[in-house]
C-alpha positions in Angstrom: 67.8 73.2 67.0 67.0 76.3 69.5 68.4 77.6 72.7 66.6 79.2 75.4 67.3 80.7 78.1 66.6 81.1 81.2 66.3 83.7 83.4 66.7 83.5 87.2 65.9 86.6 89.4 67.3 84.2 92.2 70.9 86.0 90.9 69.2 89.6 91.2 67.5 88.8 94.8 71.4 87.3 96.0 73.0 90.8 94.3 70.3 92.6 96.1 70.9 91.1 99.7 75.0 91.7 99.4 74.4 95.6 98.7 71.7 95.3 102.0 74.0 93.4 103.9 77.1 96.1 102.7 75.0 98.9 103.4 73.6 97.3 106.5 77.2 96.5 107.7 78.9 100.2 107.0 75.8 101.7 109.0 77.1 99.7 111.8 80.7 100.3 111.8 80.2 104.5 111.4 77.3 104.7 113.7 78.8 102.5 116.5 82.0 100.3 116.0 84.1 104.0 115.1 82.0 106.5 118.1 82.7 103.9 120.5 86.4 103.1 119.7 87.0 107.3 119.8 85.7 107.6 123.1 87.5 109.2 125.8 86.3 107.1 129.3 84.7 108.7 132.0 86.9 110.3 134.4 86.1 112.0 137.5 85.8 115.5 137.9 87.8 115.9 140.5 90.8 114.1 138.8 89.9 116.3 135.8 89.8 119.1 138.2 92.5 119.1 140.7 93.2 121.3 143.6 96.8 122.4 142.2 98.5 122.1 139.3 102.2 120.9 139.7 104.9 123.1 137.4 108.4 121.9 136.0 110.8 124.2 135.0 112.9 124.0 132.3 115.8 126.6 133.9 117.9 129.1 132.6 121.1 127.4 130.9 119.7 123.7 131.0 121.0 123.0 127.4 124.3 123.7 128.7 125.8 119.6 129.5 127.7 120.6 132.0 124.6 121.8 134.4 122.9 119.5 136.8 119.9 120.9 136.7 117.2 121.4 134.3 113.3 119.9 134.8 113.2 121.4 138.5 112.0 118.7 140.0 113.5 116.2 137.9 111.4 113.7 140.0 107.8 114.3 141.0 105.4 113.0 142.8 101.8 113.2 141.7 98.4 112.5 143.0 95.4 111.8 141.0 92.9 114.7 141.9 95.3 116.3 143.9 98.0 117.6 141.6 97.6 115.9 138.4 97.7 118.9 136.4 101.5 119.5 135.2 102.5 122.1 133.5 106.4 122.8 132.3 107.4 126.1 131.8 110.1 126.6 129.7 112.8 129.4 132.1 115.2 129.3 129.5 116.5 131.0 126.8 116.4 127.7 124.1 113.7 125.8 123.0 113.2 122.4 124.4 110.7 119.3 124.3 108.9 116.9 126.7 109.8 113.5 125.3 108.7 110.4 126.8 111.4 107.8 127.0 109.4 105.1 126.0 105.8 105.7 124.9 103.3 106.8 127.4 99.0 107.7 126.7 96.4 108.3 128.7 93.4 106.7 127.6 91.5 110.1 128.6 94.3 112.7 127.7 95.9 111.1 124.6 99.2 110.7 124.0 102.1 112.3 126.6 104.8 114.5 125.4 104.7 118.0 123.4 103.9 117.6 120.3 107.3 120.1 119.1 109.5 122.6 120.6 108.1 124.4 123.8 109.7 127.8 122.6 111.2 129.6 126.0 108.5 131.6 127.5 105.9 128.8 126.6 104.4 126.0 128.7 103.3 122.0 127.8 100.5 120.4 130.1 99.2 117.6 130.9 96.2 116.1 132.7 97.3 112.8 134.8 94.0 110.4 134.8 95.3 107.4 135.4 98.4 105.9 137.3 102.4 106.3 135.2 105.8 106.0 135.7 106.8 108.1 133.4 110.4 109.0 132.6 111.3 111.7 130.5 113.9 113.8 128.4 114.4 116.7 126.1 115.2 115.6 122.5 117.6 118.0 120.9 119.4 117.9 124.4 119.3 114.6 125.5 120.9 115.1 129.0 118.1 116.9 130.3 116.0 114.3 132.1 112.9 113.7 134.4 111.1 111.3 136.1 106.9 111.2 137.3 105.2 108.6 139.3 101.9 109.2 139.0 99.3 107.3 142.0 96.7 107.4 143.0 95.1 110.0 146.0 95.4 107.7 149.3 93.2 109.3 151.2 
């Protein structure tokens, strides 16, 4: 008895269909899904370019735990479109950080907090585009604390 083998083109067509489906899915993911997830939201120009900046100084002697003043001012009220560009100036002779007490992220500017230490004479800048309440500190000197209250423009 001879056995006959039958070949079917259906198997080949099925494999080709799966490959084409994968290629379309990967193409969609790379061309539409990823860019959409990474896109920054649109923000009004007056919020991105506020009328003035807010400056917070890390004053000389801030590394001393007995010193009451360190981030000056400690509590800052900020209005979007008015003074939401914040600059921390390290006027001390020691490196400091600007670290949020709890993770804080702005959908336009990204994650809040200095990426490393702010060396003496250097600055850390952040543009807030959304209302937040953020408490922050210096990691190496946890007694250094500050708070930001960011609100929408009142008028």
